[in-house]
C-alpha positions in Angstrom: -24.8 15.4 32.0 -21.5 15.1 30.2 -21.7 15.9 26.4 -19.1 16.3 23.8 -19.8 17.7 20.3 -17.2 17.6 17.5 -17.3 19.9 14.5 -15.0 21.1 11.8 -14.6 18.1 9.7 -14.9 18.0 5.9 -13.2 17.3 2.6 -9.7 18.7 2.1 -6.9 18.1 -0.5 -3.7 16.5 0.5 -1.4 19.1 2.1 -4.3 21.1 3.4 -5.5 22.0 6.9 -8.5 21.6 9.1 -9.3 22.6 12.6 -11.6 20.3 14.6 -13.5 21.6 17.6 -14.7 19.6 20.7 -17.2 21.6 22.6 -18.2 20.3 26.0 -21.3 20.7 28.2 -21.9 19.4 31.7 -18.3 19.9 32.7 -15.3 22.2 32.3 -12.8 21.0 29.8 -10.0 22.9 31.6 -10.4 20.5 34.5 -10.2 17.2 32.8 -8.2 15.2 30.3 -9.5 15.5 26.7 -8.4 13.1 24.0 -8.8 13.0 20.2 -9.2 9.7 18.4 -9.9 8.6 14.9 -11.3 5.5 13.2 -10.9 4.7 9.6 -13.2 2.1 7.8 -12.2 -1.4 8.7 -9.7 -0.3 11.3 -9.7 0.0 15.1 -10.1 3.3 16.8 -6.7 4.9 17.5 -5.5 7.7 19.7 -4.3 10.9 18.0 -3.7 13.4 20.7 -4.4 14.2 24.3 -4.2 17.2 26.6 -3.8 16.8 30.3 -5.6 19.3 32.6 -3.2 19.4 35.4 -0.3 21.1 33.6 -1.4 21.2 30.0 0.9 18.4 28.9 0.1 17.2 25.4 0.7 13.8 23.7 0.6 12.9 20.1 0.7 9.7 18.1 3.9 9.3 16.1 1.9 9.4 12.9 0.7 13.0 13.5 3.6 14.5 15.5 4.8 17.8 13.9 1.5 18.1 11.9 -1.3 18.2 14.5 -1.6 20.5 17.5 -4.1 20.2 20.4 -5.1 23.2 22.4 -7.9 24.4 24.6 -9.9 27.6 24.9 -11.1 28.0 28.4 -13.6 30.7 27.6 -15.3 28.6 25.0 -15.0 25.3 26.9 -13.6 23.9 23.7 -10.6 21.8 22.8 -9.2 22.1 19.3 -7.2 19.8 17.0 -5.3 21.8 14.4 -4.4 19.5 11.5 -1.8 20.6 9.0 -0.1 18.8 6.1 -3.0 16.4 5.9 -2.5 13.1 4.1 -5.0 10.6 2.6 -4.2 8.2 5.4 -5.6 10.8 7.9 -9.0 10.1 6.5 -11.3 8.9 9.3 -14.1 9.8 11.7 -12.5 11.9 14.4 -13.8 11.7 18.0 -13.1 13.6 21.2 -13.4 11.9 24.6 -12.9 12.5 28.3 -12.7 10.3 31.4 -13.1 12.7 34.4 -9.4 12.5 35.2 -7.0 15.4 35.5 -3.7 13.8 34.7 -2.9 11.8 31.6 0.2 9.7 31.1 1.3 7.5 28.3 0.4 5.0 27.1 -3.1 5.3 28.6 -3.5 8.9 27.3 -4.0 7.6 23.8 -5.8 4.4 24.6 -9.6 4.4 23.8 -10.2 2.1 26.6 -9.2 4.7 29.2 -12.0 7.1 28.2 -15.6 7.0 29.2 -17.4 9.8 27.4 -17.4 10.2 23.7 -18.8 12.6 21.1 -20.6 11.5 18.0 -17.6 12.2 15.7 -16.9 14.3 12.7 -15.8 13.0 9.3 -12.4 14.1 7.8 -11.7 13.1 4.2 -8.4 13.9 2.6 -8.5 13.4 -1.1 -7.7 15.1 -4.4 
């Protein structure tokens, strides 16, 4: 059974950093595409970042390029989202997801519709 569990969210001041974790069970994260998404109150879920399993290619939304970094730890079966220089507009519930595919290409890589399995989410609040 495919399960994804996010952790690492919290309250941080503008300019601060957080590292989110997405730990998987029922499959090996190294073999499949993993995406990070976020949803702010009253807004649609949007793609933040994605890592492809075939060659480790990464994708980022323009709004987070240069500030967020996605990576994976094979031994821990976990994918991370390092978030630096956080802004109030980054406030949202963050989700990780997978779809059983090995290769991700844009624009599908950051489209929620392309993913089948989702975690429960972790809240990130950026506020002073």
